N, C-alpha and C positions, 0 to 999 in steps of 0.2 A: 786315858784308858777307856773310860765309859763311853766317850764319843766314838772311839775307834770300834769298840764292840758293837755299838748301835749301828754304825756304818756297815760293819760286816754283816749283821743280821738283816739290815735293810737291803743291801746288795744281794744277799742270798735269796731273799724273797723275789726280788725283781728279776734275777737271772735264773731262777729255778724253772724247770720245764718238765712237761709230762710226756708220756709216750712209751712205746715199747723198746725192745732191744735194738731195733734197727731204725736209724734216722734216714733222712733224705740223702740220696747219693748226689754228690756234686759232679759236674761234667769235667772229666780230666782230659777231654779231647777224644780222638779216635780210639776205640776199644772194641773188644769182642762183645757179642750179645750178652745181656745180663745173665748171670748164673749165680747159684747159691750152693752152699754146703752147710747143712745144719743151721740154716737161717742167716748165715754170714755170706755176703757177696764175695765172689771169687773172680769176677771179671777184672781185667787189667785196669789199673788206675787207682785213684784215691776215693775212698768212700767215707762219708761223714756219718758217724754212728752214735747211738746213745745206749747206755748200759744202765739198767735198773740197779740202784743201790739202796736196799731197804734201810729205813731209819734216817736217811739223809735227803738225798735228791738224786734224780737221774744225772749221770755224768756223761760227758761227751769225749769221743776219741776219733781220730782219723786213722783209717787203715789203708796202707799202701800195698797193693797186690801186684806182683810182677806178671808179665805176659806168660801165657801158656801154663796157667796154674796146674800143678800136679802134686797136690798136697798129700799129707800134711807137710808143711814147710817149716824151716827154722823161723823163729820169731825174735825180733828185737823190739823191746819197748824203748822208745826214744823220748826221754823226759826233759821237757824244757826247763830253763832256768827261771828264777824269780823275775817278776815284772815282764814276763814274756808270755807267749801263747803256743799252743800246739801247731797252729798254722804257720806262725813265724819260724818256729824251730824246724818244721818240715822244709820250709823254703831255704833256711840258712845252714842246716846241719850237713847237707850233702848225702844223707842216707838214701833218698829216693833213687839217685843215680846208681849207687852201689847195689841197692836191693834189686833194681831192674836188671843190672848186669849179672849179679851173682845168683839171683833167684831165691830171695827170702822175703818174708813179710816184715813190715815195719808198722807198729802201732804207736801213734803219737797221742798220748792221753792229755786231757785238758786239766790243768790245775784248778784249785779253788781260788777265784779272784786273782788269778795269775801267780799263785804261790802254792807251795807244798808243805804239808805238816811233816817235817822230817825229824821230829823230836823237839829239841829246844829252838827250832827254827822252822818256818819263817812266816812273819807277818800275819795276814788275815787267816790263812789256813791253820796256823798254830792257835790263834786266838779263838777261832770257831771250833777248834778240836775236830777238824775234818778228818774222817777216817780214810786218808789217802792211801795208806798201806793196804787197807782192806779193798779199796777201789782197784788198785793195781793187781792184787792177788785175784780178785774176782774177774778182772779183764783177762788175765792169763787163763784162768779156768774156763771162761766162756769160749775162748778161741780154741783151746785144747778139746773141749767137749764137742765142739762143732766139727772137729776133724780137719781144721785148717792149719793148726799149729802143732808142731811136733813137741810133745811134753819133755823129750830128752834134749831138746835144743832151744831152750828159752833163755834169752839174754836181756840185760837191762843196761842201757847207756844213758847217762845223765850229765847235764852241765850245771855247775853251781848248785842252787837249791835242788835242782833235779838230780844232781850227783849225790846229794844227801839222801834223796829217796832211793837211789840205787844202793847206797850203803845200808839203808834200813831194810830193804828187801833181802839183801844178802844176810843180814843179821837175824831177821825175823821170819823169813820165808825161803830158806835155802833149798827146801824140797822142790820148789817150783823153778828155781833159777840156777842155771849151770855156770854162768859167769856174768860179771858186771864190768862196765867201763865207766870210770869216773873222771870227769874233767873239771878242774878248778873247784873242788869241794873238800871239806874237812870231815873227818870221822869224829862226831861229837856225841854219839850215843853209846850206851853200853852194848856190847856185842858178844853174844854167846850162841853162835849158829849151831844147829844140830849136826851139821857136817861142813867141811871146808868148801868154800866157793872160790873159783878162779877170779882174779881181779887184775884189770889193767888200769893203772892210775896215771893220769896226765896232769901236769901242773906247771904253771909259769913261775919262774924265779922272781919276776917283777910284779907278781900279782899283789895289788894293794887292797883288794876286796876280801880275799881269803889268803892272807900272807903265807908264803911258802914256808917260812920258819915259825909260823904261828903268830897270833896277835890279832889285832882288830877287835871288832865287836860282833857278837853272834846275831843280835837282832835289835830292833828299836828299843825293846824293854829288857834286854839282857846284855850287860856290859862285859860278860865273861869272854875271854879271848878264844879264838879258834885254836885248835891243836895244830902243831906242825904236820905237814903232809907225811913226814917220816913215821908218825904214829900209825897211820893207816897201812903204810907199806909194811912196817914191822909186824903189825897185827895179822894181816893176811898171810904173810910169809910164815910166821910161826904157827898159825892155825893149820897151814898145809904141811908143816913139818919140813919146810925148806930151810936149810942151814944158812945159806947166804945167796944173794943175787949177784950174778956175774954180768959183765959188760956185754951188750949185744946191740950194735948199730945205734949208738946214742942213747940206748935205754939200758936198764938193768933187769935181768930176767932169771927166773928159776922155775923148775917144774919137778913135781914128785907125785907118783901114783895118779897121774892124770890131772892133777890140780896145778895150774900155772899162775904165777904172779909176775907182772911186768910193770916196771916203773919208768915213766918217760918224762923227765923234766925238760922244759924248754926255756928259751930266753925271753919269752913274752910275758904279757900280763894276764888279766882275767879275761881270757878269750877262749873260744872254741877254735882250735887250729884248723887250717885249711883242709888238711888231709885226715882229720880225726876220724871221720866216718869210715873211710877205707882202712885205716890202720886198726881201728877197733874191730871191724869185721874180720880182718885177717887174723887177729888174735882169737876172736870167737870161733872162727871156722876151724882153727887148728886144735881146739879142745876135744 
């Protein structure tokens, strides 16, 4: 444990970086001339950015802007899984293509040493007590204040450890988030949101990392099992006052007073399904 903590602190120092809110823009290929709104670039493509986070260190995120920006636009925070990165999730999630087609922003935040402090999980971020929830709330606020993101249409989609962060934002910051999409994650924190949040939950029946029926191990130093996925489905359904979920094209869904809950089990394992980005956006767009 002491060796791990020392490693976390050393890596934090080595990877810490300074600078303002805006980092260097990467070249996404042909694009319109550089343009900004409120200090945020709005030219088409991917922009690599930094966000000041007082008391910890600057944090990085990648912002995907569709062509012909006419904001403020809907915003999806796409949160990578453990042992992954924002860049990798951008490449693999499929959100870029959907965002370019449908005209919304995607922010891919970078975790702390490839992990997120989602409560009792996970790894370096938990050990270092990284304020990841604060980072994501600040990121949302920054993009809203700049006038690029619509405060009434902010959504969070996460995979695995990133799904745990989506649950945490729904539980601790529902005033900022209209809906979440969670893939292959378990609800393992106490949740008392100030208001109901719409949720789409996707989980594989053959998941051995976060078992569908519960079990496994939450973290390297926490042998408690994950809760079954049904716990999260039931929680969000009851919080929204939805009596029961009905069958809907392979999923189960319900809606009441503008709050929707959709549960989509599949036959695979601990994976991000091929069409997850498009299905999640369809859910978000209908809210």
